[in-house]
C-alpha positions as CSV (number, residue, x, y, z in Angstrom):
1,M,0.0,0.0,-0.1
2,V,1.1,3.5,-0.4
3,D,1.8,5.5,2.8
4,I,-0.9,8.1,3.4
5,T,-0.2,8.7,6.9
6,G,1.2,12.3,6.4
7,K,-1.8,13.3,4.3
8,L,-4.6,15.3,5.8
9,E,-8.1,14.2,5.7
10,V,-10.2,16.5,3.3
11,H,-13.4,16.1,1.2
12,R,-12.8,13.7,-2.1
13,E,-15.3,13.0,-4.3
14,A,-15.5,10.7,-7.8
15,T,-17.8,9.9,-10.3
16,A,-17.4,6.8,-12.8
17,K,-19.7,5.7,-15.5
18,G,-20.1,2.7,-17.9
19,Q,-22.4,1.0,-20.2
20,I,-23.9,-2.4,-21.1
21,K,-25.0,-3.0,-24.2
22,L,-27.9,-5.2,-24.4
23,R,-30.3,-6.7,-27.1
24,K,-33.1,-4.2,-27.8
25,E,-35.9,-6.8,-26.8
26,T,-34.0,-6.9,-23.4
27,V,-34.2,-3.2,-23.0
28,A,-37.6,-3.1,-23.8
29,R,-38.5,-5.8,-21.0
30,I,-36.6,-3.7,-18.5
31,K,-38.7,-0.4,-19.6
32,E,-42.0,-2.8,-19.3
33,G,-41.0,-4.3,-15.9
34,R,-41.1,-7.4,-17.6
35,V,-37.7,-9.1,-16.4
36,E,-38.4,-12.4,-14.4
37,K,-35.8,-12.0,-12.0
38,G,-37.2,-8.2,-10.7
39,D,-36.2,-4.8,-11.5
40,P,-32.3,-4.9,-12.6
41,L,-32.1,-1.2,-12.4
42,Y,-33.2,-1.2,-8.8
43,A,-31.0,-4.4,-7.9
44,A,-28.0,-2.6,-9.6
45,K,-28.4,0.4,-7.4
46,I,-28.2,-1.7,-4.4
47,A,-25.1,-3.7,-5.8
48,G,-23.1,-0.6,-6.6
49,I,-23.6,0.7,-3.2
50,L,-22.6,-2.5,-1.8
51,A,-19.7,-2.8,-3.8
52,A,-18.3,0.4,-3.4
53,K,-18.3,-0.2,0.5
54,K,-16.3,-3.5,-0.3
55,T,-13.8,-2.1,-2.6
56,S,-10.8,-2.6,-0.7
57,S,-11.5,-6.2,0.0
58,L,-11.4,-6.4,-3.9
59,V,-8.9,-4.5,-4.8
60,P,-5.7,-5.8,-3.1
61,L,-3.8,-2.6,-2.2
62,C,-6.7,-0.1,-2.1
63,H,-7.1,1.8,1.3
64,P,-10.1,1.0,3.3
65,I,-11.6,4.4,4.0
66,P,-14.8,5.5,5.2
67,L,-17.4,6.4,2.7
68,T,-19.7,9.6,3.4
69,N,-22.0,8.8,0.4
70,V,-22.6,6.6,-2.4
71,K,-24.9,7.5,-5.0
72,I,-25.8,5.3,-8.4
73,D,-27.9,6.3,-11.1
74,L,-29.2,4.1,-14.0
75,R,-30.6,5.1,-17.0
76,I,-31.7,3.6,-20.3
77,V,-29.6,5.6,-23.1
78,D,-31.3,4.2,-26.0
79,E,-32.8,1.1,-27.2
80,N,-29.5,-1.1,-26.6
81,T,-27.9,0.7,-23.8
82,V,-27.7,1.1,-20.2
83,E,-25.6,3.4,-18.5
84,A,-24.6,3.1,-14.5
85,T,-23.2,6.6,-12.8
86,S,-21.6,6.2,-9.5
87,T,-20.7,9.2,-7.3
88,V,-18.7,8.4,-4.0
89,K,-17.8,10.9,-1.3
90,T,-15.5,10.8,1.7
91,K,-13.4,12.9,4.1
92,A,-10.2,11.0,3.9
93,Q,-6.5,10.7,3.2
94,T,-7.1,9.1,-0.1
95,G,-9.4,9.1,-2.9
96,V,-12.3,7.3,-3.9
97,E,-11.6,6.6,-7.9
98,M,-11.5,2.9,-7.2
99,E,-14.6,2.9,-5.0
100,A,-16.5,4.8,-8.1
101,L,-15.3,2.3,-10.5
102,V,-16.1,-0.6,-8.6
103,A,-19.7,0.5,-7.9
104,A,-20.2,1.0,-11.7
105,A,-18.7,-2.4,-12.6
106,A,-21.0,-4.2,-10.0
107,A,-23.8,-2.2,-10.9
108,L,-23.5,-3.1,-14.7
109,L,-22.6,-6.6,-13.7
110,T,-26.1,-7.0,-12.0
111,V,-27.8,-5.8,-14.9
112,W,-26.3,-8.4,-17.1
113,D,-26.9,-10.9,-14.3
114,M,-30.5,-10.3,-14.3
115,T,-31.3,-10.0,-17.9
116,K,-29.0,-12.9,-19.0
117,Q,-31.7,-15.4,-19.9
118,Y,-32.8,-13.1,-22.3
119,E,-29.5,-12.4,-23.9
120,K,-28.5,-15.9,-24.6
121,D,-28.0,-17.2,-28.5
122,A,-29.3,-20.4,-29.4
123,E,-25.7,-22.0,-28.3
124,G,-26.0,-20.2,-24.6
125,Q,-23.8,-17.6,-25.7
126,Y,-23.7,-13.9,-25.3
127,P,-22.6,-12.5,-28.6
128,F,-24.4,-9.0,-28.1
129,T,-24.0,-8.3,-24.5
130,A,-21.0,-6.3,-23.4
131,I,-20.0,-3.9,-20.8
132,R,-17.8,-1.3,-22.0
133,D,-16.3,2.2,-21.3
134,I,-16.1,2.1,-17.5
135,R,-14.0,5.2,-16.5
136,V,-13.8,8.2,-14.0
137,T,-15.5,11.1,-15.4
138,R,-15.0,13.4,-12.4
139,K,-12.6,13.6,-9.6
140,V,-13.0,16.3,-6.6
141,K,-10.3,16.8,-4.0
142,E,-10.6,19.9,-1.5
143,K,-7.4,21.9,-1.4
144,E,-5.5,21.7,2.0
145,D,-5.9,25.7,2.1
146,E,-9.5,25.9,1.7
147,R,-9.9,23.1,4.6
148,D,-7.3,25.4,6.7
149,N,-10.0,28.3,6.1
150,S,-13.1,26.5,6.9
151,E,-11.4,25.1,10.1
152,A,-10.3,29.0,11.3
């Protein structure tokens, strides 16, 4: 692990996004509430929150840090795409980019899991389904001088 002992605790925030490509018929099922396992978008929100909280257990050299907020949004972008956006906040000595990335990935994996029966082809394969473009889209770190002024 990187030694963060000497770093100050400051407000930090990260947002990550990613997408899952699904069959048009699967996205229609999601919109119409016809997914047998339940609402994949709701389940994905819960999965993303839980994943963010477990990041240091999943990523070996990631510091366990106290999260002050995790927000997961899922939206249908077009007839083949669902997008997950996660925003994670903390007041800590290190950032929350990994937590945001893990949360977005877990949310998308949950959508895949809940819709996989509709995505398989005749051979049981997934030729169309793809999770893609998971990335950090925003990072915020309070400057130490801002912290000093706010505590004065």
